[in-house]
C-alpha positions in Angstrom: 0.0 0.0 0.0 2.9 2.4 0.8 4.5 1.7 -2.6 1.1 2.2 -4.4 0.6 5.5 -2.5 -2.4 4.6 -0.3 -2.3 6.5 3.1 -2.0 4.3 6.1 -5.4 5.4 7.4 -7.0 3.9 4.3 -5.3 0.5 4.4 -8.1 -1.2 6.3 -10.6 0.0 3.8 -8.4 -1.4 0.9 -8.3 -4.8 2.6 -12.1 -4.7 3.2 -12.8 -3.9 -0.5 -10.2 -6.6 -1.6 -11.9 -9.3 0.5 -15.4 -8.2 -0.8 -14.1 -8.5 -4.4 -12.4 -11.9 -3.9 -14.9 -13.5 -1.5 -18.5 -12.4 -2.4 -19.7 -15.9 -1.3 -18.1 -15.8 2.1 -20.5 -14.8 4.9 -17.7 -13.0 6.8 -16.3 -11.1 3.9 -19.2 -10.5 1.5 -20.6 -7.0 1.0 -24.1 -8.3 2.0 -25.2 -11.8 3.1 -26.5 -14.1 0.4 -29.6 -16.1 1.2 -28.6 -18.5 -1.6 -26.1 -18.7 -4.4 -27.6 -15.9 -6.4 -25.4 -15.1 -9.4 -27.1 -11.8 -10.2 -26.7 -10.6 -6.6 -23.0 -11.6 -6.6 -22.4 -9.7 -9.9 -24.2 -6.6 -8.4 -22.0 -6.8 -5.3 -18.8 -7.1 -7.4 -19.8 -4.2 -9.5 -20.5 -2.1 -6.4 -17.1 -3.0 -5.0 -15.3 -2.1 -8.2 -17.2 1.2 -8.3 -15.9 2.0 -4.8 -12.3 1.2 -5.8 -12.6 3.4 -8.9 -14.1 6.3 -6.9 -11.2 6.1 -4.4 -8.5 5.9 -7.0 -9.9 8.7 -9.2 -9.3 11.0 -6.3 -5.8 9.6 -5.9 -5.2 10.1 -9.7 -6.4 13.7 -9.7 -4.1 14.5 -6.8 -1.0 12.8 -8.3 -1.5 14.7 -11.6 -1.4 18.0 -9.7 1.1 16.9 -7.0 3.3 14.1 -8.3 5.0 11.9 -5.7 7.5 9.1 -5.6 4.9 6.3 -5.7 3.3 3.9 -8.1 0.0 6.0 -8.2 1.9 8.8 -9.8 3.3 6.4 -12.4 -0.2 5.2 -13.3 -1.8 8.6 -13.1 0.7 10.2 -15.5 1.4 7.3 -17.8 1.5 7.8 -21.5 1.0 5.1 -24.1 1.8 5.9 -27.7 1.9 9.6 -26.8 -1.5 9.6 -25.2 -2.6 9.3 -21.5 -3.6 5.8 -20.4 -7.3 5.2 -20.7 -9.5 5.3 -17.6 -10.2 1.6 -17.9 -6.6 0.7 -18.1 -5.4 3.0 -15.2 -8.3 1.8 -12.9 -7.4 -1.8 -13.8 -3.8 -1.2 -12.7 -4.8 0.5 -9.5 -7.2 -2.4 -8.6 -4.9 -5.2 -9.5 -2.0 -3.7 -7.4 -4.3 -2.9 -4.5 -6.0 -6.3 -4.4 -3.5 -8.9 -5.6 -0.7 -7.5 -3.5 -2.8 -7.1 -0.5 -4.7 -10.4 0.1 -2.8 -13.1 -1.8 0.5 -12.4 -0.1 -1.1 -12.5 3.4 -2.8 -15.8 2.4 0.5 -17.4 1.4 2.1 -16.1 4.6 -0.6 -17.6 6.8 -0.4 -20.8 4.7 3.3 -21.1 5.5 2.6 -20.8 9.3 -0.2 -23.4 9.0 2.0 -25.8 7.1 4.9 -25.3 9.5 2.6 -25.9 12.5 1.4 -29.2 11.0 4.9 -30.3 9.9 7.3 -29.8 12.9 10.1 -31.6 10.9 9.9 -28.8 8.3 9.8 -26.1 11.0 12.9 -27.6 12.5 14.7 -27.9 9.2 14.2 -24.3 8.1 15.1 -23.0 11.6 18.3 -25.1 11.5 19.2 -23.8 8.0 18.0 -20.2 7.3 19.2 -20.5 3.7 16.0 -22.6 3.1 13.7 -19.6 3.8 13.4 -18.7 0.0 12.4 -22.4 -0.5 9.9 -22.1 2.3 8.4 -19.1 0.6 8.0 -20.8 -2.8 6.6 -23.9 -1.2 4.1 -21.9 0.9 2.9 -20.2 -2.3 2.6 -23.5 -4.1 0.9 -25.1 -1.1 -1.6 -22.3 -0.6 -2.1 -21.3 -4.2 -4.3 -18.2 -3.3 -5.5 -17.7 -6.9 -7.5 -20.9 -7.5 -8.9 -20.5 -11.0 -8.8 -18.3 -14.1 -10.8 -18.7 -17.4 -9.1 -18.4 -20.8 -10.3 -19.1 -24.3 -8.3 -21.1 -26.9 -6.9 -19.0 -29.7 -6.7 -21.9 -32.1 -7.6 -25.6 -32.5 -5.2 -27.8 -30.5 -4.9 -31.0 -28.6 -3.8 -31.4 -25.0 -3.1 -34.8 -23.3 -5.4 -36.4 -25.9 -8.2 -34.0 -25.4 -9.2 -31.9 -28.5 -9.7 -28.2 -27.9 -11.4 -26.0 -30.5 -10.7 -22.4 -31.1 -12.9 -20.3 -28.9 -13.4 -23.0 -26.3 -13.4 -21.8 -22.7 -10.7 -23.3 -20.5 -10.8 -23.4 -16.7 -7.2 -23.2 -15.4 -7.2 -24.8 -11.9 -3.9 -23.7 -10.4 -4.3 -25.6 -7.1 -4.6 -28.8 -9.1 -1.6 -27.9 -11.4 0.5 -27.2 -8.3 -0.1 -30.8 -7.2 0.6 -32.4 -10.5 2.3 -35.8 -10.0 3.9 -35.5 -13.4 5.8 -32.3 -12.3 6.2 -32.6 -8.5 7.7 -35.4 -6.5 5.4 -36.2 -3.6 3.1 -33.3 -4.4 0.9 -33.6 -1.4 3.9 -33.2 1.0 5.0 -29.7 2.3 8.8 -29.6 1.7 10.8 -26.4 2.4 13.7 -27.9 0.4 11.7 -28.7 -2.7 13.9 -28.2 -5.8 12.9 -27.5 -8.5 9.6 -25.9 -7.5 8.0 -25.1 -10.8 4.7 -24.0 -9.3 2.1 -21.9 -11.3 0.7 -19.9 -8.5 1.8 -16.6 -10.2 0.5 -17.7 -13.6 2.6 -18.1 -16.7 3.8 -16.3 -19.8 2.2 -12.9 -20.6 -0.1 -13.2 -17.6 2.7 -13.7 -15.1 1.9 -11.9 -11.8 3.0 -8.3 -11.8 4.0 -8.3 -8.2 5.6 -11.8 -7.7 9.0 -10.5 -6.8 7.6 -8.1 -4.2 5.5 -10.8 -2.7 8.4 -13.2 -2.3 10.6 -10.5 -0.9 7.9 -9.5 1.7 7.5 -13.1 2.8 11.3 -13.8 2.9 12.0 -10.8 5.0 9.2 -11.7 7.4 10.3 -15.3 7.9 14.0 -14.4 8.2 13.1 -12.1 11.1 10.4 -14.3 12.6 11.7 -17.9 12.6 14.8 -17.2 14.8 12.4 -15.9 17.5 10.2 -18.9 17.5 11.0 -22.0 19.7 7.9 -23.9 18.8 4.8 -23.6 16.7 1.5 -25.6 16.7 -2.1 -25.2 15.9 -4.4 -24.1 18.7 -7.7 -24.8 17.0 -9.3 -25.6 13.7 -8.2 -23.3 10.9 -10.8 -22.0 8.5 -10.5 -21.1 4.8 -12.4 -18.2 3.2 -15.3 -19.4 1.1 -14.5 -18.4 -2.5 -13.8 -20.2 -5.7 -11.5 -17.5 -7.3 -9.1 -16.2 -4.6 -9.1 -17.6 -1.1 -6.8 -18.5 1.8 -6.8 -19.0 5.6 -9.5 -16.9 7.2 -8.9 -18.0 10.8 -5.6 -19.6 11.9 -5.3 -20.1 15.6 -1.7 -20.9 16.6 0.2 -21.5 19.8 3.9 -20.6 19.9 6.9 -20.2 22.2 9.4 -17.5 21.9 13.0 -18.7 21.6 
């Protein structure tokens, strides 16, 4: 949020809007409670959340055009593409993707790492004994949690994949959590291993759609665990964790833990 240019006083509002956008089906995060899985009501809630984001960032944009700062909001607000200002749709899309993807998914992977370490004391001991494994812990936590669960794409041409014919224009559902547990790619894919190498997970997407903030996310997690792990003597679950109820982006919603300080 600081890199983007959001004032600290507005960070809680950004997280609330992010969770409303990603979890409209979740009773604790939805904008309004659903009596049933009403698609039209979900769409209306999503549209209202996006409208709130856009109203907020238009004020930010106007301010940065008049008073540029050393932040990403200034870059977006003053960006030129082919000699013309970036369109409103494009600039708002950049604001929202940076505010949401960088806000909730990273915290989900961080909580997923703690959850996995609490359930796997051998891995907790391993990474404490060898701090050089922290980057491996980060990648494995991201693979393990896979906060972005699905995306839809359409085929650009006729093709065949694993014996299945796909026609141009067919909709394809990309299930990242499944891909990140592919037995053909990962040895023992259902085990959490901080020393997993190689770790060719797809949690950040691939190709032209590779996550804009993947390096920042990894750095944030690495710095946190490099500072946190030396201070922990033990770590265990202190209750039943709960996941947020969403089929697009989700992660741990409640993670009760018990720990001892080293």
